[in-house]
All heavy atoms as an XYZ file, in Angstrom:
944
protein
N       0.862     -1.224      0.001
C      -0.019     -0.059     -0.068
C       0.901      1.274      0.006
O       1.914      1.333      0.669
C      -0.894      0.030      1.212
C      -1.911      1.172      1.232
C      -3.086      0.942      2.140
O      -3.266     -0.116      2.602
N      -3.799      2.029      2.460
N       0.452      2.265     -0.722
C       1.290      3.449     -0.952
C       0.750      4.518      0.085
O      -0.420      4.611      0.282
C       1.303      3.985     -2.405
C      -0.188      4.382     -2.808
C       2.204      5.171     -2.513
N       1.664      5.255      0.707
C       1.276      6.419      1.393
C       1.813      7.723      0.784
O       2.983      7.662      0.229
C       1.915      6.333      2.850
C       1.382      5.115      3.710
C       1.989      3.862      3.355
O       3.087      3.652      3.298
N       1.066      2.823      3.385
N       1.063      8.745      0.730
C       1.375      9.994      0.206
C       1.077     11.101      1.183
O       0.125     11.089      1.787
C       0.563     10.273     -0.947
C       0.641      9.305     -2.162
C      -0.476      8.299     -2.002
C       0.607      9.988     -3.517
N       2.144     11.995      1.290
C       2.057     13.179      2.133
C       2.298     14.401      1.503
O       3.535     14.571      1.164
C       2.801     12.927      3.448
C       2.596     14.076      4.522
C       3.469     13.750      5.768
O       4.080     12.658      5.826
O       3.253     14.526      6.694
N       1.403     15.355      1.382
C       1.630     16.589      0.750
C       2.047     17.637      1.717
O       1.736     17.480      2.990
C       0.291     17.185      0.063
C      -0.295     16.213     -0.993
C      -1.498     15.347     -0.341
O      -1.411     15.178      0.805
O      -2.268     14.881     -1.119
N       2.758     18.550      1.341
C       3.244     19.709      2.152
C       3.558     20.881      1.182
O       3.538     20.840     -0.035
C       4.595     19.352      2.934
O       5.558     18.975      1.959
N       3.730     21.982      1.859
C       4.026     23.242      1.150
C       2.816     24.279      0.957
O       3.074     25.285      0.399
N       1.599     23.852      1.241
C       0.607     24.745      1.044
C       0.601     25.873      2.164
O       1.397     25.933      2.965
N      -0.231     26.895      1.886
C      -0.285     28.007      2.775
C      -1.082     29.070      2.274
O      -1.860     28.972      1.221
N      -0.871     30.321      2.861
C      -1.565     31.555      2.453
C      -0.509     32.385      1.693
O       0.494     32.640      2.192
C      -2.164     32.316      3.611
C      -2.696     33.663      3.345
C      -3.990     33.567      2.513
C      -3.051     34.393      4.731
N      -0.944     32.940      0.489
C      -0.126     33.670     -0.297
C      -0.904     34.784     -1.030
O      -2.198     34.504     -1.330
C       0.636     32.841     -1.327
C      -0.338     32.176     -2.307
C       1.646     33.655     -2.096
N      -0.372     35.850     -1.320
C      -1.072     36.931     -1.978
C      -1.095     36.652     -3.529
O      -0.265     35.955     -4.033
C      -0.423     38.275     -1.732
C      -0.535     38.820     -0.408
C       0.059     40.223     -0.225
O       0.862     40.685     -0.961
N      -0.516     40.980      0.641
N      -2.018     37.140     -4.100
C      -2.177     36.992     -5.639
C      -0.854     37.462     -6.347
O      -0.266     38.462     -5.933
C      -3.342     37.814     -6.170
N      -0.461     36.667     -7.261
C       0.748     37.001     -8.010
C       1.977     36.319     -7.217
O       3.066     36.267     -7.955
N       1.750     35.705     -6.136
C       2.818     35.009     -5.494
C       3.077     33.589     -5.895
O       2.322     33.111     -6.839
N       3.953     32.848     -5.212
C       4.346     31.537     -5.653
C       4.267     30.581     -4.384
O       4.555     30.991     -3.297
C       5.784     31.476     -6.199
O       5.780     32.212     -7.452
N       4.062     29.327     -4.751
C       4.223     28.311     -3.771
C       4.774     27.084     -4.392
O       4.584     26.866     -5.551
C       2.883     27.915     -3.116
C       2.264     28.813     -2.076
C       0.899     28.369     -1.681
C       3.123     28.949     -0.761
N       5.416     26.228     -3.593
C       5.948     24.897     -4.144
C       5.429     23.797     -3.229
O       5.754     23.716     -2.025
C       7.480     24.838     -4.183
C       8.036     23.683     -4.908
C       9.453     23.522     -4.591
N      10.044     22.603     -5.402
C      11.255     21.959     -5.108
N      11.857     22.156     -3.947
N      11.862     21.070     -6.040
N       4.575     23.084     -3.879
C       4.011     21.897     -3.138
C       4.865     20.662     -3.319
O       5.506     20.442     -4.403
C       2.554     21.542     -3.560
C       1.573     22.727     -3.554
C       0.262     22.151     -4.055
C       1.458     23.284     -2.274
N       5.012     19.930     -2.291
C       5.648     18.587     -2.387
C       4.897     17.449     -1.959
O       3.914     17.651     -1.159
C       6.922     18.680     -1.409
O       7.880     19.666     -1.770
N       5.191     16.263     -2.472
C       4.356     15.095     -2.137
C       5.365     13.966     -2.029
O       5.881     13.488     -3.002
C       3.333     14.824     -3.191
S       2.480     13.236     -2.885
N       5.590     13.517     -0.777
C       6.511     12.507     -0.431
C       5.772     11.164     -0.481
O       4.552     11.081      0.064
C       7.157     12.611      0.854
N       6.224     10.183     -1.075
C       5.588      8.781     -1.137
C       6.342      7.707     -0.555
O       7.588      7.866     -0.532
C       5.136      8.425     -2.543
O       6.336      8.170     -3.245
C       4.496      9.643     -3.360
N       5.696      6.594     -0.125
C       6.374      5.422      0.377
C       5.392      4.234      0.140
O       4.305      4.442     -0.071
C       6.775      5.544      1.825
O       5.558      5.761      2.583
N       6.048      3.115      0.177
C       5.172      1.867      0.069
C       4.959      1.323     -1.279
O       4.222      0.410     -1.326
N       5.388      1.989     -2.253
C       5.162      1.554     -3.662
C       6.391      1.809     -4.549
O       7.089      2.722     -4.148
C       3.916      2.129     -4.260
C       3.402      1.363     -5.437
C       2.141      2.072     -5.962
N       1.450      1.342     -6.981
C       0.402      1.691     -7.692
N      -0.145      2.934     -7.427
N      -0.157      1.009     -8.690
N       6.605      1.237     -5.581
C       7.649      1.542     -6.569
C       7.323      2.927     -7.118
O       6.752      2.936     -8.249
C       7.936      0.420     -7.422
O       8.007     -0.739     -6.787
C       9.142      0.725     -8.278
N       7.691      3.884     -6.476
C       7.436      5.337     -7.006
C       7.780      5.509     -8.400
O       7.019      6.077     -9.238
C       8.016      6.242     -6.016
C       7.953      7.726     -6.532
C       6.764      8.439     -6.198
C       8.936      8.326     -7.209
C       6.650      9.726     -6.639
C       8.773      9.704     -7.605
C       7.601     10.367     -7.239
N       8.934      5.134     -8.775
C       9.484      5.486    -10.012
C       8.800      4.678    -11.187
O       9.091      5.049    -12.382
C      10.901      5.317    -10.120
O      11.212      3.935     -9.879
N       7.907      3.786    -10.873
C       7.200      3.011    -12.006
C       5.984      3.634    -12.424
O       5.375      3.108    -13.447
C       6.976      1.628    -11.447
O       8.219      0.964    -11.220
N       5.434      4.666    -11.764
C       4.066      5.202    -12.048
C       4.047      6.624    -12.310
O       4.881      7.319    -11.649
C       3.138      4.751    -10.920
C       3.023      3.278    -10.748
C       3.840      2.627     -9.850
C       2.240      2.516    -11.534
C       3.716      1.191     -9.574
C       2.151      1.166    -11.389
C       2.947      0.558    -10.395
O       2.863     -0.860    -10.324
N       3.091      7.063    -13.066
C       2.916      8.467    -13.259
C       2.298      9.029    -11.926
O       1.822      8.296    -11.095
C       1.901      8.708    -14.336
N       2.509     10.378    -11.841
C       1.972     11.012    -10.586
C       1.110     12.233    -11.011
O       1.319     12.735    -12.081
C       3.104     11.485     -9.668
C       3.985     10.423     -9.121
S       3.169      9.540     -7.876
C       2.913     10.824     -6.551
N       0.182     12.576    -10.262
C      -0.684     13.752    -10.515
C      -0.987     14.653     -9.383
O      -0.815     14.184     -8.201
N      -1.368     15.894     -9.751
C      -1.895     16.823     -8.813
C      -3.278     17.147     -9.168
O      -3.615     17.427    -10.356
C      -1.045     18.120     -8.713
C       0.361     17.944     -8.094
C       1.584     17.736     -8.549
C       0.566     18.049     -6.588
N       2.512     17.615     -7.569
C       1.926     17.791     -6.325
C      -0.263     18.218     -5.586
C       2.518     17.885     -5.017
C       0.288     18.254     -4.252
C       1.695     18.005     -4.080
N      -4.153     17.181     -8.141
C      -5.525     17.555     -8.340
C      -5.851     18.601     -7.294
O      -5.117     18.797     -6.352
C      -6.534     16.401     -8.292
C      -6.314     15.394     -9.312
C      -5.201     14.447     -9.306
C      -7.214     15.279    -10.315
C      -5.071     13.545    -10.347
C      -7.096     14.377    -11.383
C      -5.872     13.556    -11.371
N      -6.991     19.348     -7.476
C      -7.398     20.273     -6.462
C      -8.927     20.275     -6.379
O      -9.610     19.900     -7.283
C      -6.947     21.699     -6.811
C      -7.569     22.295     -8.015
C      -6.806     23.607     -8.358
N      -7.394     24.314     -9.549
C      -7.027     25.401     -9.958
N      -5.864     26.042     -9.597
N      -7.592     26.047    -10.979
N      -9.322     20.673     -5.135
C     -10.770     20.756     -4.908
C     -11.057     22.035     -4.178
O     -10.657     22.215     -3.034
C     -11.343     19.488     -4.141
C     -12.734     19.449     -4.070
C     -13.315     18.088     -3.650
O     -12.577     17.198     -3.068
N     -14.543     17.851     -3.804
N     -11.829     22.908     -4.747
C     -12.294     24.059     -4.146
C     -13.681     23.953     -3.377
O     -14.358     22.986     -3.707
C     -12.473     25.266     -5.139
N     -13.913     24.669     -2.366
C     -15.227     24.537     -1.705
C     -16.348     24.501     -2.593
O     -16.493     25.417     -3.451
C     -15.219     25.706     -0.743
C     -13.825     26.058     -0.515
C     -13.071     25.824     -1.788
N     -17.207     23.606     -2.515
C     -18.469     23.419     -3.230
C     -18.288     22.998     -4.665
O     -19.196     23.038     -5.593
N     -16.971     22.581     -5.066
C     -16.628     22.157     -6.462
C     -16.174     20.768     -6.436
O     -15.649     20.282     -5.400
C     -15.754     23.111     -7.070
C     -16.270     24.570     -7.230
C     -15.260     25.400     -8.102
C     -15.817     26.750     -8.313
N     -14.854     27.592     -9.201
N     -16.136     20.195     -7.527
C     -15.670     18.785     -7.723
C     -14.167     18.819     -7.857
O     -13.545     19.892     -8.177
C     -16.196     18.130     -8.975
C     -17.688     17.901     -8.868
C     -18.186     17.147    -10.094
O     -17.494     16.938    -10.936
O     -19.407     16.651    -10.079
N     -13.512     17.778     -7.396
C     -12.047     17.631     -7.677
C     -11.691     17.790     -9.085
O     -12.373     17.114     -9.944
C     -11.672     16.316     -7.065
C     -10.127     16.241     -6.865
C      -9.741     14.989     -6.013
N     -10.190     15.162     -4.583
C      -9.860     14.281     -3.710
N      -8.971     13.438     -3.912
N     -10.421     14.428     -2.528
N     -10.663     18.511     -9.360
C     -10.289     18.665    -10.807
C      -8.823     18.385    -10.943
O      -7.971     18.695     -9.992
C     -10.649     20.060    -11.255
C      -9.892     21.176    -10.569
C     -10.275     22.515    -11.139
O     -11.223     22.669    -12.011
O      -9.559     23.554    -10.744
N      -8.531     18.134    -12.219
C      -7.023     17.706    -12.599
C      -6.303     19.131    -12.585
O      -6.741     20.158    -13.093
C      -7.107     17.145    -13.929
C      -5.734     16.930    -14.584
C      -4.813     16.157    -14.066
C      -5.541     17.766    -15.655
C      -3.531     16.027    -14.647
C      -4.271     17.682    -16.358
C      -3.293     16.793    -15.844
N      -5.040     18.986    -12.210
C      -4.090     20.201    -12.337
C      -2.947     19.825    -13.229
O      -2.692     20.532    -14.208
C      -3.579     20.609    -10.896
C      -2.589     21.738    -11.054
C      -4.782     21.116    -10.058
N      -2.219     18.858    -12.888
C      -1.079     18.425    -13.646
C      -0.730     16.991    -13.411
O      -1.046     16.449    -12.390
C       0.049     19.341    -13.327
N      -0.037     16.377    -14.335
C       0.425     14.930    -14.140
C       1.710     14.839    -14.905
O       2.113     15.572    -15.834
C      -0.621     13.998    -14.626
N       2.594     13.893    -14.397
C       3.870     13.613    -14.962
C       4.123     12.092    -15.134
O       3.607     11.350    -14.327
C       4.924     14.230    -13.991
C       6.369     14.285    -14.687
C       4.977     13.655    -12.671
C       7.312     15.183    -13.993
N       4.783     11.810    -16.139
C       5.023     10.367    -16.423
C       6.109      9.775    -15.440
O       6.668     10.488    -14.689
C       5.738     10.197    -17.860
O       6.829     10.716    -17.927
N       6.125      8.348    -15.489
C       6.939      7.725    -14.550
C       8.430      8.122    -14.577
O       9.122      8.200    -13.510
C       6.907      6.230    -14.894
C       7.600      5.923    -16.123
C       7.023      6.010    -17.499
C       8.836      5.354    -16.358
N       7.774      5.583    -18.370
C       9.026      5.163    -17.813
C       9.973      5.069    -15.471
C      10.177      4.692    -18.272
C      11.047      4.595    -16.043
C      11.277      4.424    -17.415
N       8.865      8.565    -15.717
C      10.293      9.038    -15.938
C      10.491     10.418    -15.656
O      11.562     11.001    -15.601
C      10.770      8.513    -17.218
O      10.074      9.301    -18.202
N       9.336     11.158    -15.745
C       9.494     12.610    -15.726
C       9.662     13.207    -17.035
O       9.771     14.436    -17.316
N       9.607     12.317    -18.121
C       9.882     12.791    -19.449
C       8.738     13.565    -20.155
O       8.936     14.211    -21.163
N       7.576     13.324    -19.663
C       6.392     14.002    -20.203
C       5.392     14.508    -19.099
O       5.326     13.801    -18.135
C       5.717     13.143    -21.170
O       5.161     12.009    -20.606
N       4.659     15.433    -19.401
C       3.790     16.060    -18.439
C       2.621     16.649    -19.129
O       2.649     16.884    -20.364
C       4.518     17.114    -17.539
N       1.500     16.753    -18.408
C       0.286     17.300    -18.913
C      -0.335     18.323    -17.901
O      -0.067     18.139    -16.720
N      -1.020     19.353    -18.405
C      -1.552     20.377    -17.423
C      -2.950     20.674    -17.925
O      -3.329     20.629    -19.089
C      -0.728     21.692    -17.641
C       0.774     21.429    -17.175
C       1.759     21.052    -17.979
C       1.080     21.587    -15.813
C       2.964     20.874    -17.547
C       2.391     21.461    -15.346
C       3.420     21.131    -16.270
O       4.652     20.987    -15.834
N      -3.758     21.061    -16.912
C      -4.970     21.663    -17.139
C      -4.774     23.022    -17.799
O      -3.726     23.690    -17.614
C      -5.799     21.834    -15.896
N      -5.748     23.449    -18.527
C      -5.615     24.789    -19.129
C      -5.377     25.928    -18.130
O      -4.570     26.870    -18.307
C      -6.906     25.064    -19.927
C      -7.004     24.348    -21.263
O      -5.956     23.769    -21.696
O      -8.109     24.271    -21.864
N      -5.986     25.736    -16.912
C      -5.848     26.763    -15.830
C      -4.412     26.701    -15.261
O      -4.059     27.792    -14.749
C      -6.789     26.581    -14.832
O      -6.542     25.189    -14.295
N      -3.701     25.747    -15.516
C      -2.317     25.646    -14.952
C      -1.237     25.949    -15.930
O      -0.122     26.180    -15.546
C      -2.121     24.255    -14.324
N      -1.471     25.824    -17.165
C      -0.551     25.972    -18.275
C       0.100     27.370    -18.172
O      -0.536     28.336    -18.014
C      -1.096     25.846    -19.700
C      -1.445     24.351    -20.022
C      -2.194     24.252    -21.371
C      -2.510     22.808    -21.542
N      -3.193     22.576    -22.910
N       1.499     27.288    -18.194
C       2.153     28.533    -18.251
C       2.473     29.140    -16.875
O       3.251     30.064    -16.589
N       1.760     28.561    -15.843
C       1.964     29.084    -14.480
C       2.512     27.967    -13.445
O       3.291     28.301    -12.567
C       0.693     29.686    -13.854
C       0.069     30.794    -14.711
C      -1.154     31.359    -14.035
N      -2.218     30.405    -13.816
C      -2.697     30.213    -12.646
N      -2.364     30.834    -11.476
N      -3.774     29.244    -12.478
N       2.132     26.787    -13.723
C       2.411     25.711    -12.903
C       3.497     24.739    -13.482
O       3.333     24.586    -14.809
C       1.268     24.904    -12.435
C       0.218     25.601    -11.473
C       0.355     26.986    -11.166
C      -0.890     24.949    -11.139
C      -0.541     27.698    -10.443
C      -1.898     25.594    -10.331
C      -1.637     26.942    -10.040
N       4.312     24.159    -12.704
C       5.248     23.129    -13.284
C       5.297     21.923    -12.432
O       5.615     22.046    -11.124
C       6.667     23.747    -13.450
O       6.604     24.932    -14.247
C       7.651     22.718    -14.094
N       5.061     20.826    -12.979
C       5.190     19.570    -12.195
C       6.536     18.867    -12.436
O       6.929     18.977    -13.611
C       4.002     18.592    -12.445
C       4.003     17.382    -11.613
C       4.068     18.186    -13.964
C       2.711     16.532    -11.684
N       7.011     18.358    -11.341
C       8.417     17.726    -11.624
C       8.436     16.519    -10.592
O       7.656     16.464     -9.716
C       9.631     18.623    -11.338
O       9.507     19.209    -10.114
N       9.540     15.729    -10.684
C       9.597     14.628     -9.717
C      11.127     14.232     -9.627
O      11.863     14.546    -10.448
C       8.854     13.343    -10.187
C       9.377     12.797    -11.500
C       8.364     11.663    -12.014
N       8.217     10.523    -11.060
C       7.280      9.659    -11.076
N       6.298      9.713    -12.016
N       7.246      8.633    -10.244
N      11.363     13.783     -8.491
C      12.683     13.269     -8.033
C      12.513     11.761     -7.675
O      12.071     11.597     -6.483
C      13.292     14.129     -7.027
C      14.774     13.741     -6.729
O      15.147     12.559     -6.971
O      15.547     14.664     -6.090
N      12.794     10.937     -8.511
C      12.597      9.466     -8.158
C      13.537      8.967     -7.194
O      13.255      7.973     -6.466
C      12.697      8.617     -9.471
C      11.488      8.773    -10.427
O      10.397      9.372     -9.918
N      11.676      8.337    -11.627
N      14.665      9.612     -6.976
C      15.611      9.233     -5.964
C      15.120      9.538     -4.600
O      15.384      8.966     -3.567
C      16.935      9.872     -6.155
N      14.146     10.562     -4.596
C      13.601     10.940     -3.207
C      12.191     10.534     -3.120
O      11.553     10.905     -2.049
C      13.760     12.536     -3.158
C      15.160     13.072     -3.039
C      15.228     14.545     -2.870
C      16.542     15.084     -2.765
N      16.645     16.534     -2.548
N      11.589      9.856     -4.086
C      10.265      9.380     -4.048
C       9.327     10.618     -3.830
O       8.408     10.494     -3.084
C       9.984      8.417     -2.996
C      10.589      7.145     -3.377
O      11.105      6.902     -4.531
N      10.647      6.108     -2.433
N       9.588     11.677     -4.526
C       8.819     12.957     -4.294
C       8.408     13.594     -5.584
O       9.212     13.633     -6.587
C       9.675     13.950     -3.459
O      10.022     13.298     -2.210
C       8.914     15.186     -3.130
N       7.226     14.130     -5.584
C       6.714     14.841     -6.732
C       6.444     16.286     -6.281
O       6.007     16.521     -5.130
C       5.498     14.207     -7.352
C       4.378     14.190     -6.423
C       5.113     14.922     -8.683
N       6.673     17.236     -7.130
C       6.537     18.687     -6.833
C       5.548     19.330     -7.754
O       5.370     18.910     -8.799
C       7.910     19.336     -6.841
C       8.989     18.683     -6.093
C       9.908     17.825     -6.689
C       9.083     19.022     -4.740
C      10.936     17.179     -6.045
C      10.193     18.360     -4.011
C      11.015     17.468     -4.690
O      12.081     17.000     -3.885
N       4.980     20.438     -7.210
C       4.193     21.373     -8.111
C       4.608     22.805     -7.774
O       4.334     23.270     -6.625
C       2.708     21.083     -7.836
C       1.824     22.005     -8.700
C       1.913     21.414    -10.175
C       0.347     21.932     -8.341
N       5.392     23.380     -8.658
C       5.674     24.786     -8.536
C       4.593     25.628     -9.167
O       4.220     25.439    -10.324
C       7.043     25.054     -9.304
C       7.414     26.480     -9.333
C       7.868     26.903     -7.832
O       8.601     26.312     -7.086
N       7.497     28.176     -7.518
N       4.037     26.504     -8.300
C       2.902     27.298     -8.756
C       3.301     28.753     -8.752
O       3.698     29.219     -7.575
C       1.636     27.098     -7.904
C       1.305     25.522     -7.664
S      -0.201     25.337     -6.775
C       0.285     25.828     -5.188
N       3.282     29.423     -9.768
C       3.691     30.821     -9.978
C       2.440     31.667    -10.350
O       1.441     31.081    -10.853
C       4.730     31.074    -10.982
C       6.054     30.302    -10.517
O       6.411     30.182     -9.320
N       6.808     29.776    -11.510
N       2.525     32.923    -10.199
C       1.463     33.790    -10.593
C       0.087     33.393    -10.100
O      -0.892     33.282    -10.862
C       1.471     33.987    -12.178
O       2.616     34.464    -12.576
N       0.004     33.078     -8.816
C      -1.149     32.479     -8.331
C      -2.299     33.544     -8.269
O      -2.116     34.703     -8.118
C      -0.926     32.067     -6.764
C      -0.206     30.663     -6.798
C       0.537     30.500     -5.405
C      -1.085     29.555     -7.083
N      -3.497     33.048     -8.435
C      -4.745     33.832     -8.518
C      -5.747     33.370     -7.370
O      -5.624     32.233     -6.925
C      -5.482     33.560     -9.895
C      -4.519     33.874    -11.110
C      -5.224     33.395    -12.357
C      -4.299     33.701    -13.569
N      -5.007     33.359    -14.850
N      -6.584     34.199     -6.977
C      -7.546     33.766     -5.960
C      -8.310     32.546     -6.323
O      -8.651     31.724     -5.470
C      -8.414     35.007     -5.757
C      -7.614     36.133     -6.170
C      -6.697     35.620     -7.200
N      -8.590     32.322     -7.691
C      -9.299     31.131     -8.083
C      -8.522     29.914     -7.973
O      -9.037     28.797     -8.199
C      -9.849     31.257     -9.523
C      -8.699     31.820    -10.506
C      -8.760     33.278    -10.753
O      -8.907     34.002     -9.729
O      -8.774     33.774    -11.872
N      -7.248     29.995     -7.557
C      -6.378     28.739     -7.351
C      -6.655     28.255     -5.913
O      -6.003     27.244     -5.553
C      -4.889     29.124     -7.527
C      -4.526     29.382     -8.982
O      -5.073     28.740     -9.871
O      -3.796     30.371     -9.260
N      -7.340     28.975     -5.088
C      -7.572     28.614     -3.745
C      -8.326     27.181     -3.809
O      -9.381     27.112     -4.335
C      -8.382     29.661     -3.012
O      -7.637     30.833     -2.912
C      -8.782     29.208     -1.559
N      -7.655     26.301     -3.030
C      -8.352     24.875     -3.049
C      -7.511     23.978     -2.103
O      -6.349     24.435     -1.720
C      -8.358     24.281     -4.404
N      -7.998     22.899     -1.910
C      -7.183     21.883     -1.295
C      -6.441     21.099     -2.384
O      -7.162     20.653     -3.433
C      -7.949     20.917     -0.384
C      -8.579     21.637      0.775
C      -6.996     19.682      0.093
C      -9.513     20.761      1.598
N      -5.107     20.912     -2.463
C      -4.326     20.261     -3.469
C      -4.047     18.875     -2.978
O      -3.417     18.711     -1.812
C      -3.147     21.099     -3.746
C      -3.473     22.314     -4.623
C      -4.183     23.375     -4.131
C      -3.156     22.382     -5.915
C      -4.500     24.452     -4.877
C      -3.458     23.465     -6.721
C      -4.122     24.512     -6.245
O      -4.477     25.598     -6.997
N      -4.306     17.887     -3.886
C      -3.926     16.533     -3.537
C      -3.091     15.991     -4.596
O      -3.099     16.289     -5.790
C      -5.323     15.696     -3.679
C      -6.352     16.054     -2.810
C      -7.285     17.034     -3.124
C      -6.491     15.470     -1.491
C      -8.295     17.443     -2.208
C      -7.536     15.810     -0.589
C      -8.468     16.770     -0.963
O      -9.423     17.200     -0.233
N      -2.154     15.233     -4.065
C      -1.287     14.429     -4.999
C      -1.857     12.922     -5.074
O      -2.445     12.552     -4.061
C       0.202     14.404     -4.649
S       0.656     13.482     -3.254
N      -1.498     12.276     -6.211
C      -1.993     10.942     -6.394
C      -1.144     10.140     -7.233
O      -0.446     10.614     -8.076
C      -3.421     11.026     -7.027
N      -1.026      8.798     -7.001
C      -0.288      7.900     -7.778
C      -1.190      7.274     -8.823
O      -2.213      6.700     -8.426
C       0.344      6.825     -6.966
C       1.286      5.850     -7.722
C       1.270      7.460     -5.825
N      -0.732      7.221    -10.065
C      -1.487      6.541    -11.070
C      -1.305      5.090    -11.174
O      -0.242      4.553    -10.611
C      -1.031      7.229    -12.401
O      -1.633      6.526    -13.534
N      -2.130      4.402    -11.801
C      -1.944      3.008    -12.091
C      -1.102      2.731    -13.408
O      -0.850      1.542    -13.809
C      -3.268      2.230    -12.189
C      -3.876      1.918    -10.813
O      -3.072      1.847     -9.886
O      -5.120      1.891    -10.704
N      -0.796      3.889    -14.007
C      -0.148      3.738    -15.380
C       1.196      4.567    -15.356
O       1.435      5.333    -14.451
C      -1.109      4.259    -16.320
C      -2.481      3.561    -16.379
C      -3.591      4.215    -15.713
C      -2.631      2.353    -16.850
C      -4.793      3.529    -15.698
C      -3.744      1.705    -16.868
C      -4.958      2.339    -16.276
O      -6.146      1.637    -16.248
N       1.848      4.320    -16.415
C       3.208      5.011    -16.496
C       3.078      6.394    -17.189
O       3.857      7.305    -16.980
C       4.192      4.127    -17.312
C       4.516      2.847    -16.465
C       5.119      1.799    -17.265
N       6.446      2.090    -17.741
C       7.571      1.701    -16.983
N       7.376      1.109    -15.798
N       8.826      2.013    -17.305
N       1.994      6.648    -18.034
C       1.862      7.795    -18.739
C       0.987      8.635    -17.996
O       0.122      8.328    -17.270
C       1.221      7.588    -20.145
C       2.183      6.689    -21.064
C       1.369      6.610    -22.353
N       0.181      5.747    -22.252
C      -0.692      5.649    -23.161
N      -0.524      6.126    -24.374
N      -1.792      4.973    -23.034
N       1.268     10.045    -18.161
C       0.386     11.020    -17.390
C      -1.078     11.028    -17.868
O      -1.313     10.793    -19.092
C       1.140     12.357    -17.721
C       1.842     12.175    -18.962
C       2.252     10.743    -18.988
N      -2.008     11.172    -16.966
C      -3.377     11.219    -17.347
C      -4.014     12.291    -16.489
O      -3.650     12.579    -15.342
C      -4.000      9.891    -17.012
O      -5.355      9.952    -16.996
N      -5.034     12.874    -16.973
C      -5.900     13.858    -16.273
C      -7.173     13.253    -15.693
O      -7.920     13.986    -15.204
N      -7.315     11.967    -15.780
C      -8.522     11.273    -15.296
C      -8.426     10.819    -13.964
O      -7.531     10.069    -13.691
C      -8.931     10.066    -16.272
C      -9.080     10.454    -17.719
C      -9.231      9.149    -18.530
C     -10.204     11.348    -17.962
N      -9.366     11.196    -13.093
C      -9.317     10.847    -11.680
C      -9.352      9.351    -11.499
O      -8.735      8.739    -10.738
C     -10.469     11.475    -10.882
C     -10.261     12.984    -10.783
C     -10.753     10.796     -9.546
C     -11.457     13.675    -10.137
N     -10.127      8.605    -12.527
C     -10.240      7.174    -12.208
C      -8.922      6.446    -12.560
O      -8.782      5.166    -12.097
C     -11.263      6.594    -13.200
C     -10.963      6.788    -14.746
C     -11.999      6.105    -15.606
N     -11.683      6.167    -17.067
C     -12.194      7.107    -17.827
N     -13.081      7.818    -17.453
N     -11.739      6.991    -19.099
N      -7.973      7.035    -13.129
C      -6.627      6.457    -13.374
C      -5.749      6.468    -12.125
O      -4.723      5.908    -12.155
C      -5.965      7.104    -14.490
C      -6.596      6.838    -15.831
O      -7.361      5.845    -15.851
O      -6.198      7.591    -16.788
N      -6.191      7.131    -11.029
C      -5.345      7.317     -9.872
C      -6.077      6.628     -8.706
O      -7.235      6.934     -8.284
C      -5.233      8.840     -9.547
C      -4.432      9.566    -10.536
C      -4.897     10.072    -11.769
C      -2.998      9.748    -10.353
C      -4.249     10.593    -12.639
C      -2.385     10.429    -11.266
C      -2.895     10.854    -12.454
N      -5.477      5.776     -8.031
C      -5.914      4.895     -6.954
C      -5.482      5.348     -5.527
O      -6.175      4.906     -4.610
C      -5.845      3.505     -7.241
C      -6.608      3.049     -8.516
C      -6.730      1.539     -8.580
N      -7.372      1.130     -9.648
C      -7.730     -0.148     -9.937
N      -7.382     -1.091     -9.151
N      -8.433     -0.439    -10.990
N      -4.392      5.902     -5.452
C      -3.837      6.349     -4.219
C      -3.700      7.748     -4.043
O      -3.145      8.393     -4.914
C      -2.475      5.626     -4.002
O      -2.639      4.172     -3.977
N      -4.189      8.315     -2.859
C      -4.268      9.791     -2.768
C      -3.813     10.156     -1.311
O      -3.851      9.468     -0.440
C      -5.786     10.171     -2.862
C      -6.398      9.983     -4.108
C      -6.837      8.867     -4.632
C      -6.604     10.999     -5.134
N      -7.359      9.024     -5.912
C      -7.236     10.258     -6.184
C      -6.267     12.294     -5.347
C      -7.608     10.911     -7.423
C      -6.618     12.908     -6.555
C      -7.263     12.309     -7.609
N      -3.197     11.410     -1.393
C      -2.849     11.963     -0.116
C      -4.001     12.697      0.561
O      -5.106     12.619      0.025
N      -3.683     13.234      1.753
C      -4.803     13.908      2.452
C      -5.025     15.342      2.043
O      -6.033     15.836      2.407
C      -4.378     13.860      4.048
C      -4.258     12.437      4.539
C      -5.741     11.795      4.416
O      -6.769     12.362      4.945
N      -5.703     10.602      3.919
N      -4.068     15.886      1.236
C      -4.299     17.164      0.709
C      -3.584     18.268      1.526
O      -3.258     18.112      2.863
N      -3.296     19.390      0.876
C      -2.721     20.577      1.573
C      -3.496     21.764      1.069
O      -3.728     21.927     -0.147
C      -1.240     20.665      1.370
O      -0.596     21.705      2.025
C      -0.941     20.867     -0.177
N      -3.840     22.609      2.011
C      -4.633     23.849      1.551
C      -3.762     24.881      1.015
O      -2.719     25.326      1.564
C      -5.289     24.365      2.964
C      -6.047     25.634      2.711
C      -7.369     25.384      1.885
O      -8.179     24.528      2.195
N      -7.627     26.298      0.903
N      -4.239     25.373     -0.040
C      -3.612     26.601     -0.725
C      -4.675     27.687     -0.654
O      -5.779     27.560     -1.291
C      -3.160     26.338     -2.106
C      -2.725     27.653     -2.835
C      -1.959     25.337     -2.155
N      -4.312     28.870     -0.129
C      -5.223     30.000     -0.102
C      -4.517     31.260     -0.720
O      -3.393     31.544     -0.360
C      -5.741     30.410      1.301
O      -6.366     29.148      1.874
C      -6.634     31.484      1.381
N      -5.176     31.780     -1.769
C      -4.613     32.907     -2.410
C      -5.447     34.198     -2.157
O      -6.687     34.094     -2.581
C      -4.442     32.673     -3.925
C      -3.711     33.864     -4.496
C      -3.694     31.388     -4.212
N      -4.926     35.164     -1.495
C      -5.702     36.286     -1.227
C      -5.501     37.421     -2.298
O      -4.533     37.517     -2.991
C      -5.296     36.903      0.071
O      -3.950     37.242      0.048
N      -6.682     38.184     -2.541
C      -6.694     39.182     -3.600
C      -6.055     40.440     -3.056
O      -5.869     40.741     -1.921
C      -8.048     39.416     -4.109
O      -8.872     39.746     -3.063
């Protein structure tokens, strides 16, 4: 069974940056794609970014393109989400997840193991 723990969330002003981290254990981290999702109050969980098992390819939601960067360090079993130019609409709980596949996907159903989430709040 895999365990995931997110960190790095917090309160930031619009235009600021945050770097989220997700440390994993209990599974062969480097064999699977990883993803970041978010859920705002009253809204459904949505895809943010995903990265392949090797880190060689990544995909982003339109809302994240050009502002967010996903990366991974397989030696540290950790995936990151660098978020720049943050907007109030980025406020949400951010979750990392491990995919059942090697290629990045934006589909929630492709991810079976999830962290507890970290709160990101962007003030205007």
